N, C-alpha and C positions, 0 to 999 in steps of 0.2 A: 688653251682652254679646252679645246675639244679632247685633247689627250687626257687632261685631268678629269673631265666629265666621264670619259670612258672608264677611268680607273675607279672613281668614287661611286659611280652609279650602281655597279654590281654589289659593291660593299654595302651601300645603303639599302638595297633591296634585300640582301641576305640578312641584315640586322632586323629589318622590318618583319620579314617572314619568321625569324627566330622569336621575336617578341610576341607575334601573334600566336605562335605555337605554344610559347610559355604561358600566355594568358589562357589558352584553351585547356592545356594540360596542367591543371592545378596540382594534382598529386595522383598516385597510382589508382586510387579508387574513383577518380573523376574521369569522365569521358571528354569533358570540355564541350559538351553539347547540351541543348535544353532538356534532353532525356534524363540528365542527372537529378532532376527534381521529381522524378517518379521512379522509385527504386523497384525494378522488376522482380528482384528477389522477394521483396515484401509482397508484391502483387501475386506472385506464385504461391506464397504461403497462405495468403488470404483466400485464394482460389481453392486451395486444398481443404481449408477449414469451413468453407461455405456450404450451405445445403441447397441453395437454388441460385440461379443467375440473377434474379431480382435482389436477393439478399446480398449477393456479391457486389452488385452495383451500389447498393445502399451503403455498405461498409466501406467501399472504395472511396466514396465521397464524404465519409463522416469525419468531422473535425477531431473526434476522439481517437481515431486510428492513426492519424498523422502520416498517412501514406501518400496522399495526393498533395503535391506542392507545385503543380504546374500553373504557369501563367504565360500562355502562348501568345495572347493578344496584347500583352504589355499594358494592362489596365490596373495593375497592382491588386488584383483580385484572383482568387483561385478559380480555375476553370472546372466546370462540371463535366465528368467523364461518363458517357453513356455506353451501355453494353448492348451489342446486337449479335445474334446467333444466325449464321448462315449454314444450313444443313444440306449436305449432299451425300445421301446414303448413310453409311456408318461414320462419316467424317463431319465434324463440326468446326467451322471457322468462326471463332468468337472474337469480334472486333471491339476494341476500346477506342472511342472517338470523342473529339471535342468540337463543339460548335464555336467557331471563331467570331462569326457575325451572322446576320440573317441570310447570307448567301454562301458562306464558305464553311467547310468542315475539314478537320485535320485528324487523320488516323494517328493514334499514339502507339499501339501495339496490337497484336492479335494472337490468339491461341489456335493451335491445331490439335484437336482431340480426335484421334483415329483409333477405331476398334478393329482388331483383326479377327480372323475366322476362329481362333482358339479362345476367344473371350478376353484376351489381353488388350489393354488400352495404352497407347503411347501419347504422351502430352509434350508439347513444346510451346514456349512463349517467345515470340519474335518481336523485337522492338522495331518501330518504323525507322527506315534508314535516314530520314531527314532529321530525326531526333536522337538516334542512337548510333548512327553509322550503318554500314552495310553488314548484313548477316550477324546481327547481335541476337544470339539464340540461347535461351536457357531451357533446361529440362531437369527432371528429377535424376538423382544419381542411380541410374539403372545398372544392375549387376550383369555381368556377362554370363548368361545362362543359355545353353544350347536348346533347351526344351521350349523356349518362348521365341526363338529366332531373333535374339537381340543382336544388334550391331552397333554398340556404343562407340564413341570416339576413343580410339586407342590411346590417346594422350592422357586419358583420365582413368584408365583401368588400374594402373598401379596406385594412383592416389586413393582409389576407393578401397584399397586393402590395407591402409596404414592409418596411423594416428598423427594428428598435427597438434603442435603446441605453440601458442602465441607468446608474445613478449611478457605477458602477465603471468605465465605459467599455467594457463587454462588449457586443458587437453580436450580436443574435439575428435570424436570418433565418426568417421564418414559413414553415413547410413546408405545402404544400397536398396533400391526399389526394384521390384519386378513389375511387369505390365499387369499382372494379376492384382498387385497391391494398389497400383494407381486406378485400376478399374473399381476398387472398393471405396474410393473417395466419395463422400456424400453427393457432391455436385455432379460427379460423373454418373453415378447411379440414377440421379434425377434426370439427366439428359437422355439416358438410354432406357428410361421407363416407357412402357407402352402408351401411357396416357400423357406423355410430355407435350406441352404446348410450347411451340418455338417462341423464345423470348426476344422481343425487340423493344428497346427502351422507348417509351412514348414521349420523352422529354427532348426538347430542342432549344434553339436560341430564344432566350427571353421567356421561356416556359419551363419552369423547373418545379420540382416537388416542394410542398410546404415545409418539410422538415429540413430543407437545405438552405443555408445562407452562406454566401461566399465570405471568405476572410482574407486578410492580408498574408501573402506567402512569406515564408522564412527565407533568409539567405542560405545558400547551399551548405556552408560549413555547419550551421546550426542543425540543418536537416540531416546532414551526415553524422553529426555528433549524436543525435537522437537515435539513429538506427545502428550506431556502432556497437551497441551492446548486443545486437541481434546477428552480427555478421558471422559469428561462429556457427550459429544455427543455420543461417542462410547457406554458407559454404559447405556445411556438413550434410545438407539435404538436397541441395540443387547445385548445378554446375553449368559452366559455359560450354557450349558445343558449337562447332563450325560446319556442321552438315545437317541437311533437312532429312527427316525420316520419311516424309511424304512429299516429295517434290511436286506431285500433281496438285495437291491441295494448296501448296504455296503458289503455284502458277495461277490457280483459280482465284486466289485472294487478290493477286496483283491485277487481275482483270477488273476488280471493283474498288481498288484502293482510292482513297480520297486524300488530296493534298491541297493545302491552302497557300495561295500566292502571298498572302500577308505574312504568314509564318516564315516562308522562304526569305522574304525581304528582311524580316527581323533577324534571322540567322545570319544572313550575309552582311548585314550592317554591324553585327557584333553587339547589339544592345543587350542581349541576354547575359553578357559577361559580367555585368554589374552584380549578378547574384554571387560572384566569387570574391567580393570586395570586403567581406567581414570574417576573416579567419579567426578572430578572437571570440566569435560566438559559438565555437564548437563546444566549449565547456558548458555554455548555457543549454545547448541541446541535450547534453548528457544529464544535466540536472533536471531537465524537463522529463526525461524518461524515468529517472529515479522517482520523481514526484508522482507521475502517472501510475507507475507500478507499485508504489509504496514499498520500495526495497532500500537496502542499505548500500550506498555507493562503495563501501569497502569490500563488498563481495565480488567486485570485478564483473566479468562477463558471464560467469557460470550461474545464470539466473533462470533460464527457461528450460523446457523439455528438450531432449536431444543432446544435452550436454551434461557432463558430470557436475553435480553441485558441490561446491566447496563448503566445508564446515569450518567455521572460524571458531577456535576455542581459545579462551584466555589461558596463558601459561600459569601453571600452579605455582603459587608463591611458596618458597622454602622458608620455614620458621626455624630460627637458630635456637637451639636448646642451651640454656644457661645452667651450669652445675649448681647444685644446692648450696646455699650459704647459711650455716647454722646461726651465726650471730644475727644475720638479717631476719631469719625466721623468728628469733626470740623478740626482737624489736617489734615485729609485726604483731606477735601475740600480746605483748604488753600494751601496744596501742589499741588493740581490740578490747582488752579488759578495761582500759580507761574509758573507752567509748561506751561500755555497757552501763555506766553510772547514770542515774537519772539527772536530767539537766535542770528541772524545775524545782528541785528540793535542795535546801541548804543542809549540809551535813551538820549533825549535832556535835557539840564538844563533849568528848568522852574521856574520862580518866581511866587509864588501863593499868591494872595491877599486874603483879607477876604471873597470876593465873590467867591473864588475858581475858578477864571477865569485866565487862564495863560496869561501873557503878554510877548510876545516874543520880544526880543530886535532886532532881525533881521526882515526886512520887509517880509511880506508874499509874496507868489509867485505871486498873482494877482497884488499887489501894485508895485512890482518890475517890472512887465511887463509894467504897465502904465508909470512908470518913464522912462523906457527905450525908450518907444515910444515918450515921450515928449522931452527928451534930446538927441535924436539921431540926430547927425549932418548930416548923410547921408539922402538925400531926398528919398522920396518914389519912387517907380518905375514909377508911373504915372506922378509925378511932374518932374522927371528927363527927361522923354520923352518930356514933353512940353518945358522944357528949351532947350533941344537939338534942337527941331524944330525951336524955336525962334532964338537961337544964332548960328545956323548952317550957315556957310559961303558958303558951297556948295549948289548949287541949287538942288532942287529935280529933279527927272528923267523927270517929265512932263515939268517943267519950263526950264530945260536945253535943252530939245529937241526943245522947242519953240525958244530959243535963238540961237540955232545952225543953224536953217534953214536960218534966214536972213543973218547970217555971211557967210554961204556957198555961197549965191548968190553974196555977195559983194566981196568975195575973190576967186572967181572961176577962175580968171585968174592967180593968183599967184601960184607958184609951191610949196612954203613952207607952210606947215600946221602943227600946234602943235599936238602932240600926245594925249593931254588931251582932253577928250570929243569928241574924233573922232568917227564919225558914218559913216559906210560904206554906199554908195549909194544903 
């Protein structure tokens, strides 16, 4: 039994370790650590586009940006990330930190923004080693220029001079920054302005701004699917680096680094691995991005600035030309002529002579009118008026008035007068 236990125990341990590693390493874009739920490439892009550190903190925790997906205290609610700036001369250590409870804080990542004597600014974003592993460093794609004393990682110099094409055929041109260009970022100009007030977030555990309400975090695959449309831009403008440009600033940061024992316990227990249990939600994350940006999913990843946009054109349809058919054209003409006849009139029956002149049995309208005038028994209006004047027994008004006057003089003494033709004196 002892011999068998000696044989199977190493095999069991090796299988257990391989399973743990397989759970941690979900796919190449995953670190297998809690830091997977805060994409530092997206954080760097947000930092570049922000105007102040206060605005940077506000957008970092906004539900509309969908950058913060951290739940370090395992309460199924998003953690609020506060931003604090520690200034030492021309160097800024900008710390991103989460309050785990009323007694513990956990650093998530920190920026090192360092200004040199020539006016150039070097920027690096370092993830905390408890959440991202040791020396997880991101920086802009600095170009190798001797005039600004650049010393970029040699492993990325060749990559910055070529184009990359993904599986969908989208071409990404690597953008190269100089320290003078990073010095022109709005938030960098803000920090080095003469009237700059050092920003330290006033929020802490249980005391958060009114505009912020925690929400339920996504599973990692949905979060990854949402940001997958932006990866060409992320990798084209920022890169991974394995050396510190200002080791002194890095050592000063580690002198004030905050680590939560509760987070370490959660990491060691492996409870955070449940976020990788929904790989089928990756497509839901992609559709969420399409909905938020109001874009067509058929355009692939060439959507935002820094990448060539793809124009999708519908193929021109070819119309087949049919040779002319004379017999068919005659039929169409005959059909058109038939269609011109009025539909509401019945055709009259016409006898056609050799001269093709119709002889209508009924009198025409003009002849009928003449016959009616000749055979009309009623006299016209003028003749009837003349006959009335001639045959009228009643005298006209003028003649009657003349006749009445002499009668009045003759019968003035009589008391009886007829009512006909009576005229008042």
